[in-house]
Each structure stands twice: as structure tokens, then as C-alpha cells.
C-alpha positions in Angstrom: 2.5 -9.8 -24.3 1.7 -6.1 -24.8 0.9 -3.8 -22.3 -2.7 -3.3 -23.2 -3.4 -7.2 -23.6 -1.7 -7.5 -20.2 -4.2 -5.1 -18.4 -6.8 -7.0 -19.8 -5.8 -10.3 -18.1 -5.1 -8.2 -14.6 -8.2 -6.4 -15.0 -10.0 -9.7 -15.7 -8.3 -11.3 -12.6 -9.2 -8.6 -10.2 -13.1 -8.6 -11.4 -13.4 -12.5 -10.8 -11.4 -12.3 -7.4 -14.0 -9.5 -6.4 -17.3 -11.1 -7.5 -15.8 -14.2 -5.7 -15.2 -12.0 -2.6 -18.8 -10.5 -3.1 -20.3 -14.1 -3.6 -19.5 -15.0 -0.1 -20.6 -11.8 1.5 -23.8 -12.1 -0.3 -24.5 -15.9 0.0 -22.0 -17.3 2.2 -22.5 -18.3 6.0 -23.1 -15.1 8.6 -20.5 -14.9 11.1 -22.2 -12.4 12.9 -18.8 -10.3 13.0 -18.9 -7.9 10.0 -15.0 -7.4 10.2 -14.7 -11.4 9.7 -17.1 -11.7 6.9 -15.1 -8.8 5.2 -11.6 -10.9 6.1 -12.9 -14.1 4.8 -14.1 -12.2 1.3 -10.6 -10.5 1.6 -8.7 -13.7 1.7 -11.4 -15.4 -1.3 -9.9 -12.4 -3.6 -6.7 -13.1 -2.3 -6.4 -17.0 -3.4 -8.1 -15.9 -6.9 -5.4 -13.4 -7.6 -2.9 -16.1 -6.3 -3.9 -18.5 -8.9 -3.7 -16.0 -11.9 -0.2 -15.5 -10.4 0.6 -19.2 -10.5 -1.4 -19.3 -14.1 0.7 -16.6 -15.4 3.9 -17.1 -13.8 3.7 -13.4 -12.5 3.4 -12.4 -9.0 3.0 -9.1 -9.9 -0.7 -9.6 -10.6 -0.7 -8.8 -6.7 0.7 -5.4 -7.0 -2.5 -3.4 -7.6 -4.4 -5.6 -4.8 -2.9 -3.0 -2.0 -5.0 -0.1 -3.1 -7.7 -1.8 -5.3 -9.8 -3.6 -2.2 -9.1 -1.1 0.6 -12.2 1.3 -0.5 -14.4 -1.6 -1.4 -14.0 -3.5 1.8 -14.3 0.0 3.9 -17.7 0.7 1.8 -19.2 -2.4 2.5 -18.6 -2.1 6.0 -20.2 1.6 6.3 -23.0 0.0 4.0 -23.9 -3.0 6.1 -23.4 -1.5 9.7 -25.8 1.5 9.0 -24.4 2.9 12.6 -25.2 6.4 11.9 -21.6 7.3 12.2 -20.1 11.3 12.3 -21.0 11.8 8.1 -18.0 14.4 7.9 -15.6 12.0 9.6 -16.5 9.1 7.3 -16.1 11.1 3.9 -13.0 13.0 5.2 -11.8 9.5 5.7 -13.0 8.3 2.5 -11.6 11.5 0.6 -8.4 10.5 1.4 -9.0 6.7 1.0 -10.2 6.9 -2.2 -7.5 10.2 -3.8 -4.7 7.9 -2.1 -6.0 4.4 -3.8 -6.7 6.3 -7.6 -3.4 7.5 -7.2 -1.3 4.3 -6.2 -3.2 2.2 -8.8 -2.8 4.8 -11.4 0.8 4.9 -10.9 0.9 1.2 -11.2 -0.6 1.1 -14.3 1.8 3.6 -15.6 4.4 2.0 -14.6 3.9 -1.7 -15.6 5.2 -2.5 -18.6 3.1 -5.7 -19.3 3.1 -9.7 -18.3 6.9 -10.0 -19.4 7.8 -7.8 -16.3 7.4 -8.9 -12.8 8.8 -6.9 -9.9 12.1 -7.8 -8.9 11.7 -8.9 -5.6 9.4 -11.5 -6.1 11.7 -14.0 -8.2 14.3 -13.1 -5.4 12.2 -14.3 -2.8 10.8 -17.6 -4.9 14.7 -18.3 -5.2 15.8 -18.0 -1.8 13.3 -20.5 -0.7 14.1 -23.1 -3.3 11.6 -26.0 -2.9 9.3 -24.1 -0.5 8.8 -21.2 -3.3 5.0 -22.3 -3.4 4.5 -21.2 0.6 6.4 -18.0 -0.2 4.8 -16.9 -3.3 1.4 -17.8 -1.6 2.4 -16.6 2.2 4.7 -13.8 1.8 3.9 -12.2 -1.7 0.5 -12.6 -1.2 -1.1 -13.8 1.9 0.8 -11.6 4.4 0.5 -8.2 2.3 -3.3 -8.9 2.5 -3.4 -9.4 6.6 -1.0 -6.6 6.8 -3.5 -4.2 4.8 -6.6 -5.5 6.9 -5.0 -4.7 9.8 -4.2 -1.1 8.6 -7.8 -0.4 7.9 -9.0 -1.7 11.6 -9.3 1.9 12.4 -11.4 2.5 9.0 -14.0 -0.5 10.4 -14.5 1.7 13.8 -15.0 4.7 11.9 -17.4 2.9 9.3 -19.4 1.1 12.1 -19.3 2.7 15.3 -20.9 6.0 16.2 -18.3 7.8 17.6 -17.3 11.0 19.4 -18.5 14.2 17.1 -16.3 15.4 14.6 -13.3 17.3 16.3 -9.9 19.0 15.6 -8.0 15.1 15.4 -10.2 14.4 12.3 -8.9 18.0 10.6 -5.1 16.6 11.5 -5.9 13.2 10.3 -7.3 14.9 6.9 -4.3 16.9 6.7 -1.7 14.2 7.0 -3.6 11.9 4.7 -4.0 14.5 1.9 0.1 15.7 2.5 0.8 12.2 2.5 -0.6 11.3 -0.8 0.8 14.6 -2.0 4.4 13.4 -1.3 3.7 10.3 -2.8 2.6 11.8 -5.8 5.3 14.5 -6.0 8.0 11.4 -5.3 6.6 9.2 -8.1 6.3 12.0 -10.6 10.0 13.1 -9.7 11.4 9.8 -10.5 9.8 8.9 -13.3 11.3 12.2 -14.7 14.8 10.8 -13.3 14.4 7.0 -14.7 13.5 8.9 -18.2 16.6 10.9 -18.6 19.4 9.2 -16.1 22.6 8.2 -17.5 24.4 5.1 -16.8 25.1 4.6 -12.9 23.4 7.7 -11.9 21.3 7.8 -8.7 18.4 9.8 -7.5 19.2 12.7 -5.0 16.8 15.3 -6.6 13.8 17.0 -5.0 12.4 14.9 -2.5 14.6 12.5 -2.8 17.8 14.6 -1.7 15.7 14.8 1.8 14.8 11.1 2.2 16.1 8.3 0.0 12.4 6.5 0.2 10.1 10.1 0.7 7.6 7.4 -1.2 7.5 5.0 1.4 7.3 8.1 4.2 4.2 9.3 2.2 3.0 5.7 2.4 3.0 5.4 5.9 1.6 9.0 6.4 -1.6 7.8 4.4 -2.0 4.9 7.0 -1.5 7.2 9.8 -3.9 9.0 9.0 -6.7 6.5 9.0 -5.5 5.6 12.5 -5.8 9.1 13.7 -9.1 9.2 12.2 -9.6 5.9 14.4 -8.6 7.7 17.6 -10.9 10.5 16.5 -14.1 8.0 16.8 -12.6 6.3 19.5 -10.5 8.6 22.2 -8.1 6.6 23.9 -8.2 3.4 21.8 -4.6 3.9 21.0 -4.4 0.4 19.7 -6.4 1.6 16.5 -2.7 2.9 15.4 -1.5 -0.5 15.7 -1.9 -1.0 11.5 0.2 2.1 10.8 2.9 0.4 13.3 2.6 -2.6 11.5 3.0 -0.5 8.4 6.1 1.3 9.4 7.7 -2.0 10.7 7.1 -3.6 7.1 8.9 -0.3 5.5 11.9 -0.3 8.0 12.1 -3.9 8.0 11.6 -5.4 4.6 10.9 -3.2 1.7 13.4 -0.5 2.6 16.3 -2.9 3.2 15.7 -4.9 0.2 15.7 -1.4 -1.8 19.1 -0.3 -0.2 20.9 -3.9 -0.8 19.5 -3.6 -4.6 20.8 0.2 -5.2 24.3 -0.5 -3.3 24.9 -3.4 -5.8 24.0 -1.8 -8.7 25.1 1.8 -8.2 28.3 2.1 -6.5 27.4 6.1 -6.4 24.6 5.4 -3.8 26.8 4.7 -1.1 27.3 8.6 -1.1 23.4 9.1 -1.0 23.2 7.1 1.8 25.9 8.9 3.7 24.1 12.0 2.9 20.5 11.6 2.8 18.1 10.7 5.5 17.1 6.9 5.1 12.8 7.5 5.5 12.1 10.6 7.5 12.9 14.1 5.1 15.5 15.7 6.7 17.9 18.5 5.2 20.7 17.1 3.3 24.5 16.9 4.5 26.8 18.3 2.3 28.8 16.4 0.2 32.5 15.8 1.4 35.0 17.8 -0.4 37.7 16.7 -2.7 
């Protein structure tokens, strides 16, 4: 199936998923809690994408969900709450979110070859699950990331629904952290795309940002969610729990995503061991010198 035909099917699935979530918000029972209404709509949309994944035997249908749904939830909360929140804080936060969402979704579209391709991690997880592959496909590949992203949106919900503290220095810090994180992700992805287009067999990436961090794109992704946390903290000073979503993201990156990527790279590229020795695992840091001789 061509890339164009594949994208039409993916977009159709997302339109149906978003409409299903909206139908719940418009005509479903009112829980009395905006966050819960949003969560239920989010879960309904996730189930729709899961069904599409099973229909086409490709769980990469879910890949764009990470960046498509958050702005929709944020705007729903903001419109429905009508809480008179600080406009400057809100629009700075949404600037970071929209730039991040458009960039991440665009990067996915750019790198998506079509439905003949599936992210290598998904069949690996399903194969390891054996007879429980259906449960793992839904729970680990679809449901868990949805809940994880929702946790990361808790500070966004707070900013959207509560008239908090006046605009201040922490808002500026949050904005700069967010834009810097998106810039890092963008540069890292561009550098990787160029490397993949010109690399020779067995060659490993250790140039540009990738010479300072083995996963600069993941570090930038964490920075975006940390930025949301800072905005939430600016709206509710002292409520450090709003950083919990960023902590969850960090735990996922360090405990799952990075180890899987590292294991695969070491298996496929023996030279990657030298990169592991020289280059910081996550936080960008000046690389060590190569051994002589």
C-alpha cells in the first residue's frame, strides 16, 4: 500500500476517533468533572484507534495519537471551564503545545513509509506476550501511552481551568524551556534524517547533538512535558505534584524506551558500543575522547 493511501486510512481512523470522543462529550452523561469527561473521551478515541490497528494488523496507527490529541483536550478544557485564566500564560503554553504537536506529527508523517511498515517495537512486544498478545497490544501499546500522556496533561488542565497566580518569571522559564526542547527535538530529528539518508552499512550516529547525547530527541521530549509542568506550577505555586506527569514521562523514557533502543542498536551495530562508552546516555554532555590505538 502506498504512503498516500496509507495516510488516508490513518487520517480517517483519527477523524472517526475524534468524532467518537466528541460524541461522548456532547451527548454522554455529564460526570461533573471536566478532567474525567476528557479522560473518558480520550479512552473512547483510543479504542477506535486500537480497532483500526487490529483491522490493518498494524499498531503504528497509534503513533500519531501522542501528539494529535493533547491540543484538542487542552482546548476543550479551556472552552468548557471559561474560568478567566491568565491569558498570557495560557497562550504561551498553547504556543509550546501547538508547535510541539505540529512538529512531532509532521516528523511522523515524513518518516512514515506506509502501512506495510510497523514500528519494530510493537511486534517485539506482541511476540514476547505469546497468547496474551491481544492484551499487550491494547494495554501496553495503546492504553498505557494514552494514560501516560493524560498524566502529563494534568498541569495543562490546571492552567486551563483555574484562575491561578498572575503571570510571572516561572511562566517565562516554562516558555523558554518548552521552545528550547522543541528546537532540540527538531534539530536532532533533522540530523538523524540526514544521517540515515547517507550512512554506510554498520555506521553509527555520533554527530551534532548526537555526539553529546545518545538520545537528544528523547531529552527534548522530556523538556516539553517539563515545560507544561512549570506552567502548572506557575499557576499553582507550591503544588509540586503538577510535575508528576513529567516524572512519569522521564521514567518511561529511562526505563523502557531508551533501554529498548540501546539493546537494538547494540545488536545491529557493534560499533555502537564505542558510542555508549563516549556519549552521554540522556542528558547532553561533552563527549569523552575516543581511545587511541
